[in-house]
SEVEXKOL-409761 format. One record per residue (C-alpha): residue number from 1; residue in one letter; x, y, z. Coordinates in nm, 4 decimals, decimal comma, always signed. Example, Ala and Ser with C-alpha at 12.3 -4.5 7.8 and 13.67 -1.06 7.14 Angstrom:
% residues 2
ATOM_num_residu_X_Y_Z
ATOM_1_A_+1,2300_-0,4500_+0,7800
ATOM_2_S_+1,3670_-0,1060_+0,7140
This chain:
% residues 306
ATOM_num_residu_X_Y_Z
ATOM_1_X_-1,5683_+0,8014_-0,6075
ATOM_2_X_-1,7646_+0,7350_-0,9258
ATOM_3_X_-1,5835_+1,0123_-1,1117
ATOM_4_X_-1,3308_+1,2906_-1,0615
ATOM_5_X_-1,4166_+1,6369_-1,1956
ATOM_6_X_-1,1125_+1,7991_-1,3518
ATOM_7_X_-1,1098_+2,1725_-1,4278
ATOM_8_X_-0,8622_+2,3418_-1,6599
ATOM_9_X_-0,7940_+2,7183_-1,6802
ATOM_10_X_-1,0460_+2,7864_-1,4054
ATOM_11_X_-0,8410_+3,0553_-1,2306
ATOM_12_X_-0,6650_+3,3705_-1,3267
ATOM_13_X_-0,3978_+3,5292_-1,1069
ATOM_14_X_-0,4439_+3,8868_-0,9994
ATOM_15_X_-0,2961_+4,0983_-0,7204
ATOM_16_X_-0,0406_+3,8988_-0,5195
ATOM_17_X_-0,1290_+3,5622_-0,6739
ATOM_18_X_-0,4895_+3,5514_-0,5524
ATOM_19_X_-0,6937_+3,3092_-0,7618
ATOM_20_X_-1,0191_+3,4294_-0,9188
ATOM_21_X_-1,2801_+3,2859_-1,1579
ATOM_22_X_-1,2228_+3,3950_-1,5213
ATOM_23_X_-1,4447_+3,6683_-1,6608
ATOM_24_X_-1,5328_+3,4471_-1,9581
ATOM_25_X_-1,6835_+3,1114_-1,8641
ATOM_26_X_-1,5803_+2,9756_-2,2031
ATOM_27_X_-1,2215_+2,9767_-2,0727
ATOM_28_X_-1,3150_+2,6996_-1,8314
ATOM_29_X_-1,2752_+2,3411_-1,9529
ATOM_30_X_-1,4347_+2,0665_-1,7444
ATOM_31_X_-1,3614_+1,6953_-1,7764
ATOM_32_X_-1,5097_+1,3950_-1,6035
ATOM_33_X_-1,2500_+1,1316_-1,5319
ATOM_34_X_-1,3126_+0,7690_-1,4396
ATOM_35_X_-1,0791_+0,6850_-1,1485
ATOM_36_X_-0,8263_+0,4063_-1,1851
ATOM_37_X_-0,8581_+0,1835_-0,8761
ATOM_38_X_-0,5473_+0,0094_-0,7434
ATOM_39_X_-0,5160_-0,2514_-0,4716
ATOM_40_X_-0,1791_-0,2287_-0,2923
ATOM_41_X_-0,0445_-0,5417_-0,1275
ATOM_42_X_+0,2369_-0,6561_+0,0995
ATOM_43_X_+0,4141_-0,9555_-0,0582
ATOM_44_X_+0,6153_-1,1927_+0,1620
ATOM_45_X_+0,8289_-1,4332_-0,0413
ATOM_46_X_+1,0345_-1,7265_+0,0832
ATOM_47_X_+1,3528_-1,7386_-0,1240
ATOM_48_X_+1,5102_-2,0163_+0,0816
ATOM_49_X_+1,5124_-2,3941_+0,0222
ATOM_50_X_+1,3201_-2,4709_+0,3443
ATOM_51_X_+0,9629_-2,4089_+0,4565
ATOM_52_X_+0,9327_-2,1179_+0,6994
ATOM_53_X_+0,6643_-2,0396_+0,9562
ATOM_54_X_+0,5296_-1,6917_+1,0163
ATOM_55_X_+0,4347_-1,6968_+1,3849
ATOM_56_X_+0,2862_-1,3475_+1,3957
ATOM_57_X_+0,2544_-1,0362_+1,1887
ATOM_58_X_+0,1944_-0,6879_+1,3263
ATOM_59_X_+0,0403_-0,4080_+1,1206
ATOM_60_X_+0,0064_-0,0354_+1,1792
ATOM_61_X_-0,3214_+0,0908_+1,0318
ATOM_62_X_-0,4899_+0,4203_+0,9514
ATOM_63_X_-0,8539_+0,4682_+0,8561
ATOM_64_X_-1,0676_+0,7433_+0,7068
ATOM_65_X_-1,3832_+0,7614_+0,4946
ATOM_66_X_-1,2366_+1,0533_+0,2997
ATOM_67_X_-0,9865_+1,0517_+0,0140
ATOM_68_X_-0,6339_+1,1506_+0,1181
ATOM_69_X_-0,2857_+1,1488_-0,0368
ATOM_70_X_+0,0006_+0,9299_+0,0879
ATOM_71_X_+0,1561_+1,2205_+0,2757
ATOM_72_X_-0,1776_+1,3151_+0,4324
ATOM_73_X_-0,2388_+0,9568_+0,5405
ATOM_74_X_+0,0854_+0,9608_+0,7405
ATOM_75_X_-0,0615_+1,2345_+0,9619
ATOM_76_X_-0,3681_+1,0281_+1,0629
ATOM_77_X_-0,3837_+0,8582_+1,4008
ATOM_78_X_-0,2863_+0,4892_+1,3903
ATOM_79_X_-0,3849_+0,1657_+1,5579
ATOM_80_X_-0,2041_-0,1681_+1,5859
ATOM_81_X_-0,3355_-0,4992_+1,4565
ATOM_82_X_-0,1704_-0,8324_+1,5255
ATOM_83_X_-0,2253_-1,1468_+1,3166
ATOM_84_X_-0,1176_-1,4498_+1,5205
ATOM_85_X_-0,2364_-1,7314_+1,2911
ATOM_86_X_+0,0509_-1,9663_+1,2042
ATOM_87_X_+0,1294_-1,9361_+0,8325
ATOM_88_X_+0,3660_-2,1730_+0,6528
ATOM_89_X_+0,5375_-2,0619_+0,3283
ATOM_90_X_+0,6964_-2,3293_+0,1110
ATOM_91_X_+1,0262_-2,2678_-0,0701
ATOM_92_X_+0,9997_-2,0170_-0,3565
ATOM_93_X_+0,6392_-1,9417_-0,2592
ATOM_94_X_+0,4792_-1,6249_-0,1304
ATOM_95_X_+0,1727_-1,4844_+0,0384
ATOM_96_X_-0,0078_-1,1609_-0,0428
ATOM_97_X_-0,1628_-0,9342_+0,2225
ATOM_98_X_-0,4007_-0,6595_+0,0992
ATOM_99_X_-0,2734_-0,3268_+0,2375
ATOM_100_X_-0,4771_-0,0459_+0,0828
ATOM_101_X_-0,7040_+0,0754_-0,1961
ATOM_102_X_-0,6250_+0,3912_-0,3902
ATOM_103_X_-0,7886_+0,5874_-0,6713
ATOM_104_X_-0,6032_+0,7829_-0,9405
ATOM_105_X_-0,7744_+1,0318_-1,1744
ATOM_106_X_-0,6896_+0,9711_-1,5386
ATOM_107_X_-0,6018_+1,3309_-1,6223
ATOM_108_X_-0,6719_+1,4155_-1,9853
ATOM_109_X_-0,4029_+1,6375_-2,1319
ATOM_110_X_-0,5516_+1,6759_-2,4815
ATOM_111_X_-0,8736_+1,8599_-2,5750
ATOM_112_X_-1,2014_+1,6618_-2,5999
ATOM_113_X_-1,2914_+1,4900_-2,9286
ATOM_114_X_-0,9277_+1,3976_-2,9887
ATOM_115_X_-0,7171_+1,0990_-2,8977
ATOM_116_X_-0,6992_+1,0842_-2,5195
ATOM_117_X_-0,3674_+1,0590_-2,3419
ATOM_118_X_-0,3108_+1,0373_-1,9704
ATOM_119_X_-0,0637_+1,1736_-1,7204
ATOM_120_X_+0,1509_+0,8969_-1,5788
ATOM_121_X_+0,2378_+1,0954_-1,2630
ATOM_122_X_-0,1190_+1,1612_-1,1452
ATOM_123_X_-0,1378_+1,1471_-0,7669
ATOM_124_X_-0,3151_+0,8553_-0,6021
ATOM_125_X_-0,5593_+0,8983_-0,3156
ATOM_126_X_-0,6150_+0,6433_-0,0420
ATOM_127_X_-0,9617_+0,5505_+0,0769
ATOM_128_X_-1,0659_+0,3518_+0,3837
ATOM_129_X_-0,8111_+0,1454_+0,5743
ATOM_130_X_-0,4377_+0,1539_+0,4992
ATOM_131_X_-0,1981_-0,1048_+0,6507
ATOM_132_X_+0,1786_-0,0739_+0,7010
ATOM_133_X_+0,4022_-0,3618_+0,8061
ATOM_134_X_+0,5380_-0,3036_+1,1575
ATOM_135_X_+0,7026_-0,6335_+1,2555
ATOM_136_X_+0,7219_-0,9980_+1,1523
ATOM_137_X_+0,8050_-1,3074_+1,3567
ATOM_138_X_+0,9550_-1,5922_+1,1490
ATOM_139_X_+1,0562_-1,9266_+1,3004
ATOM_140_X_+1,0490_-1,7606_+1,6435
ATOM_141_X_+1,2639_-1,4591_+1,5535
ATOM_142_X_+1,1102_-1,1086_+1,5383
ATOM_143_X_+1,2115_-0,8620_+1,2685
ATOM_144_X_+1,1024_-0,4988_+1,3176
ATOM_145_X_+1,0295_-0,2908_+1,0101
ATOM_146_X_+1,0383_+0,0831_+0,9528
ATOM_147_X_+0,8163_+0,2832_+0,7195
ATOM_148_X_+0,9826_+0,5336_+0,4859
ATOM_149_X_+0,7129_+0,6969_+0,2735
ATOM_150_X_+0,5708_+0,4104_+0,0647
ATOM_151_X_+0,8761_+0,1839_+0,1187
ATOM_152_X_+0,9447_-0,0742_+0,3871
ATOM_153_X_+1,3010_-0,1161_+0,5194
ATOM_154_X_+1,4140_-0,4025_+0,7407
ATOM_155_X_+1,6123_-0,2794_+1,0414
ATOM_156_X_+1,9695_-0,4114_+1,0409
ATOM_157_X_+2,1281_-0,6588_+1,2808
ATOM_158_X_+2,4505_-0,5981_+1,4681
ATOM_159_X_+2,7030_-0,8656_+1,5645
ATOM_160_X_+2,4385_-1,1352_+1,4989
ATOM_161_X_+2,2946_-1,0657_+1,8460
ATOM_162_X_+2,1372_-0,7235_+1,8703
ATOM_163_X_+1,9342_-0,5186_+1,6317
ATOM_164_X_+1,9161_-0,1453_+1,5854
ATOM_165_X_+1,5886_+0,0337_+1,6493
ATOM_166_X_+1,7483_+0,3717_+1,6028
ATOM_167_X_+1,4975_+0,6437_+1,5290
ATOM_168_X_+1,5413_+0,9068_+1,2655
ATOM_169_X_+1,3847_+1,2255_+1,4157
ATOM_170_X_+1,0316_+1,3748_+1,4457
ATOM_171_X_+0,8063_+1,4325_+1,1427
ATOM_172_X_+0,6574_+1,7708_+1,0551
ATOM_173_X_+0,3193_+1,8195_+0,8810
ATOM_174_X_+0,1501_+2,1362_+0,7599
ATOM_175_X_-0,2225_+2,2004_+0,7354
ATOM_176_X_-0,3725_+2,2087_+0,3835
ATOM_177_X_-0,6967_+2,4145_+0,3961
ATOM_178_X_-0,8231_+2,2928_+0,0582
ATOM_179_X_-0,8784_+1,9390_+0,1830
ATOM_180_X_-0,8667_+1,9939_+0,5603
ATOM_181_X_-0,5802_+1,7492_+0,6147
ATOM_182_X_-0,2219_+1,7666_+0,7349
ATOM_183_X_+0,0413_+1,6885_+0,4691
ATOM_184_X_+0,3974_+1,5699_+0,5329
ATOM_185_X_+0,6659_+1,8403_+0,5097
ATOM_186_X_+0,9877_+1,6760_+0,6238
ATOM_187_X_+1,1710_+1,5498_+0,9293
ATOM_188_X_+1,3143_+1,7945_+1,1796
ATOM_189_X_+1,6237_+1,7646_+1,4047
ATOM_190_X_+1,7692_+1,5283_+1,1450
ATOM_191_X_+2,0623_+1,3174_+1,2795
ATOM_192_X_+2,0687_+1,5143_+1,6093
ATOM_193_X_+2,0511_+1,1856_+1,7999
ATOM_194_X_+2,2159_+1,2836_+2,1296
ATOM_195_X_+2,2135_+1,5673_+2,3809
ATOM_196_X_+2,5653_+1,6591_+2,2702
ATOM_197_X_+2,4417_+1,7183_+1,9134
ATOM_198_X_+2,1652_+1,9575_+2,0161
ATOM_199_X_+2,1520_+2,2614_+1,7863
ATOM_200_X_+1,9269_+2,4614_+1,5523
ATOM_201_X_+1,7844_+2,2810_+1,2502
ATOM_202_X_+1,6258_+2,4637_+0,9523
ATOM_203_X_+1,4048_+2,3239_+0,6752
ATOM_204_X_+1,2340_+2,4999_+0,3840
ATOM_205_X_+0,8539_+2,4675_+0,4047
ATOM_206_X_+0,6698_+2,3408_+0,0977
ATOM_207_X_+0,3220_+2,4358_+0,2258
ATOM_208_X_+0,3650_+2,7067_+0,4902
ATOM_209_X_+0,0603_+2,7455_+0,7133
ATOM_210_X_-0,0121_+2,8773_+1,0604
ATOM_211_X_-0,1207_+2,5274_+1,1659
ATOM_212_X_+0,1468_+2,2572_+1,2004
ATOM_213_X_+0,1654_+1,9068_+1,3432
ATOM_214_X_+0,4730_+1,7365_+1,4893
ATOM_215_X_+0,4475_+1,3587_+1,5222
ATOM_216_X_+0,6953_+1,1133_+1,6731
ATOM_217_X_+0,6689_+0,7925_+1,4688
ATOM_218_X_+0,9988_+0,6173_+1,5293
ATOM_219_X_+1,1233_+0,4348_+1,8442
ATOM_220_X_+1,2785_+0,7375_+2,0113
ATOM_221_X_+1,2248_+1,0257_+2,2540
ATOM_222_X_+1,2564_+1,3763_+2,1105
ATOM_223_X_+1,3316_+1,6916_+2,3086
ATOM_224_X_+1,2326_+2,0202_+2,1433
ATOM_225_X_+1,3333_+2,3486_+2,3064
ATOM_226_X_+1,2296_+2,6113_+2,0503
ATOM_227_X_+1,0361_+2,6331_+1,7226
ATOM_228_X_+0,9416_+2,9226_+1,4966
ATOM_229_X_+0,8554_+2,9982_+1,1339
ATOM_230_X_+1,1114_+3,2241_+0,9662
ATOM_231_X_+0,9864_+3,4392_+0,6770
ATOM_232_X_+1,2505_+3,5877_+0,4448
ATOM_233_X_+1,1351_+3,8382_+0,1806
ATOM_234_X_+1,3097_+3,9306_-0,1452
ATOM_235_X_+1,5037_+4,2065_+0,0360
ATOM_236_X_+1,6348_+3,9492_+0,2884
ATOM_237_X_+1,4223_+4,0995_+0,5648
ATOM_238_X_+1,3355_+3,8397_+0,8303
ATOM_239_X_+1,0201_+3,7948_+1,0392
ATOM_240_X_+0,9789_+3,5278_+1,3062
ATOM_241_X_+0,6457_+3,3702_+1,3990
ATOM_242_X_+0,6236_+3,1757_+1,7241
ATOM_243_X_+0,3730_+2,9062_+1,8173
ATOM_244_X_+0,1069_+2,9059_+2,0883
ATOM_245_X_+0,3029_+2,6478_+2,2898
ATOM_246_X_+0,4833_+2,8235_+2,5763
ATOM_247_X_+0,7544_+2,5552_+2,5932
ATOM_248_X_+0,8639_+2,6355_+2,2392
ATOM_249_X_+0,8713_+3,0183_+2,2388
ATOM_250_X_+1,2371_+3,0510_+2,3399
ATOM_251_X_+1,5486_+2,8402_+2,3959
ATOM_252_X_+1,5553_+2,8030_+2,7742
ATOM_253_X_+1,6222_+2,4339_+2,8448
ATOM_254_X_+1,2510_+2,3635_+2,9078
ATOM_255_X_+1,1770_+2,0943_+2,6510
ATOM_256_X_+0,8640_+1,9654_+2,4866
ATOM_257_X_+0,9174_+1,5877_+2,5076
ATOM_258_X_+0,7562_+1,3422_+2,2631
ATOM_259_X_+0,7831_+0,9643_+2,2632
ATOM_260_X_+0,6784_+0,7083_+2,0029
ATOM_261_X_+0,3278_+0,7809_+1,8629
ATOM_262_X_+0,3022_+1,1136_+2,0504
ATOM_263_X_+0,1989_+1,4208_+1,8525
ATOM_264_X_+0,1407_+1,7897_+1,9162
ATOM_265_X_-0,0598_+2,0464_+1,7177
ATOM_266_X_+0,0885_+2,3960_+1,6885
ATOM_267_X_-0,0617_+2,7252_+1,5757
ATOM_268_X_+0,1754_+3,0067_+1,4892
ATOM_269_X_+0,0484_+3,3396_+1,6148
ATOM_270_X_+0,0207_+3,6366_+1,3748
ATOM_271_X_+0,0968_+3,4151_+1,0748
ATOM_272_X_-0,1920_+3,5203_+0,8516
ATOM_273_X_-0,1162_+3,4672_+0,4845
ATOM_274_X_+0,1526_+3,3477_+0,2455
ATOM_275_X_+0,3273_+3,5671_-0,0093
ATOM_276_X_+0,4695_+3,3647_-0,2989
ATOM_277_X_+0,7622_+3,6089_-0,3252
ATOM_278_X_+0,8814_+3,5102_+0,0227
ATOM_279_X_+1,0497_+3,1976_+0,1508
ATOM_280_X_+0,9335_+3,0274_+0,4696
ATOM_281_X_+1,1423_+2,8069_+0,6939
ATOM_282_X_+1,0724_+2,6014_+1,0070
ATOM_283_X_+1,3530_+2,6529_+1,2586
ATOM_284_X_+1,3768_+2,4149_+1,5536
ATOM_285_X_+1,6231_+2,3553_+1,8360
ATOM_286_X_+1,6571_+2,0215_+2,0151
ATOM_287_X_+1,7611_+1,6591_+1,9791
ATOM_288_X_+1,6289_+1,3032_+2,0073
ATOM_289_X_+1,7381_+0,9811_+2,1783
ATOM_290_X_+1,6816_+0,6506_+1,9946
ATOM_291_X_+1,5452_+0,3524_+2,1861
ATOM_292_X_+1,7645_+0,0424_+2,1961
ATOM_293_X_+1,6504_-0,3193_+2,1700
ATOM_294_X_+1,7702_-0,6787_+2,2032
ATOM_295_X_+1,6910_-0,9815_+1,9890
ATOM_296_X_+1,7288_-1,3601_+2,0254
ATOM_297_X_+1,8688_-1,3645_+1,6725
ATOM_298_X_+2,0971_-1,6621_+1,5984
ATOM_299_X_+2,1337_-1,6948_+1,2199
ATOM_300_X_+2,0131_-1,5013_+0,9153
ATOM_301_X_+1,6482_-1,5635_+0,8265
ATOM_302_X_+1,5211_-1,6194_+0,4696
ATOM_303_X_+1,5053_-1,3095_+0,2536
ATOM_304_X_+1,1841_-1,1123_+0,2911
ATOM_305_X_+1,0767_-0,8937_+0,0001
ATOM_306_X_+0,8229_-0,6160_+0,0186
């Protein structure tokens, strides 16, 4: 984008928090903001005293020609890309891999014709291709990585022989009408990683909407028996909204099963609008089973820093 248009005081709140344009146009303040462009990179540094060889590097990538937030990007479909060129890294040296480009509006928080100050917490928006590190093979040993938000975490090794590829449960996204994307809510069925642990799980929704997406990102199989949105008003009255998926309308032992990279779109019937005085929860029943893996790991590899 060449510029962001920032509007201040452009809505007034009337009946039941419905936004409306102010009666007096003079109440509207418009700013043009030059976007701050950032290039995000993956940095691999060799902290050892010996030269190491990167045999291959696997990336997970998303792509869109529209601006989207970090949470929205996580809901996009992904593709894998493998780089098999042999790369040698000398001791105390590093390589830099471009991962993404983002734009941040410099939000003015003082009136025009005064000294300009900027918000430091302005949200960044991705554009184009975004790459996440999936796995890395160094000196013949493969290290799987796991993506947590905008952080990369190396999966741990056990007994010097096997590594854990334990999953962490399915991810829930809600539809955001203003930008026509799905935004990350939270994980569901958290830590319910066996059939014996199956039970109901409840999370508070940040952006309740009749359209939801459940995506299985981690190396695991999830089994979901029932899902509904629970609305609780100020008088503690409860209303349940069920989805259009017949497998999820009641707890009956007939599971919706998702494996790695599977996703399902849900639409909750009769859920029309949101009242800000109410609280909305996503209630789910089920469990997941992590995949297990083996490694030819012999000794600790040089430290890798992201």
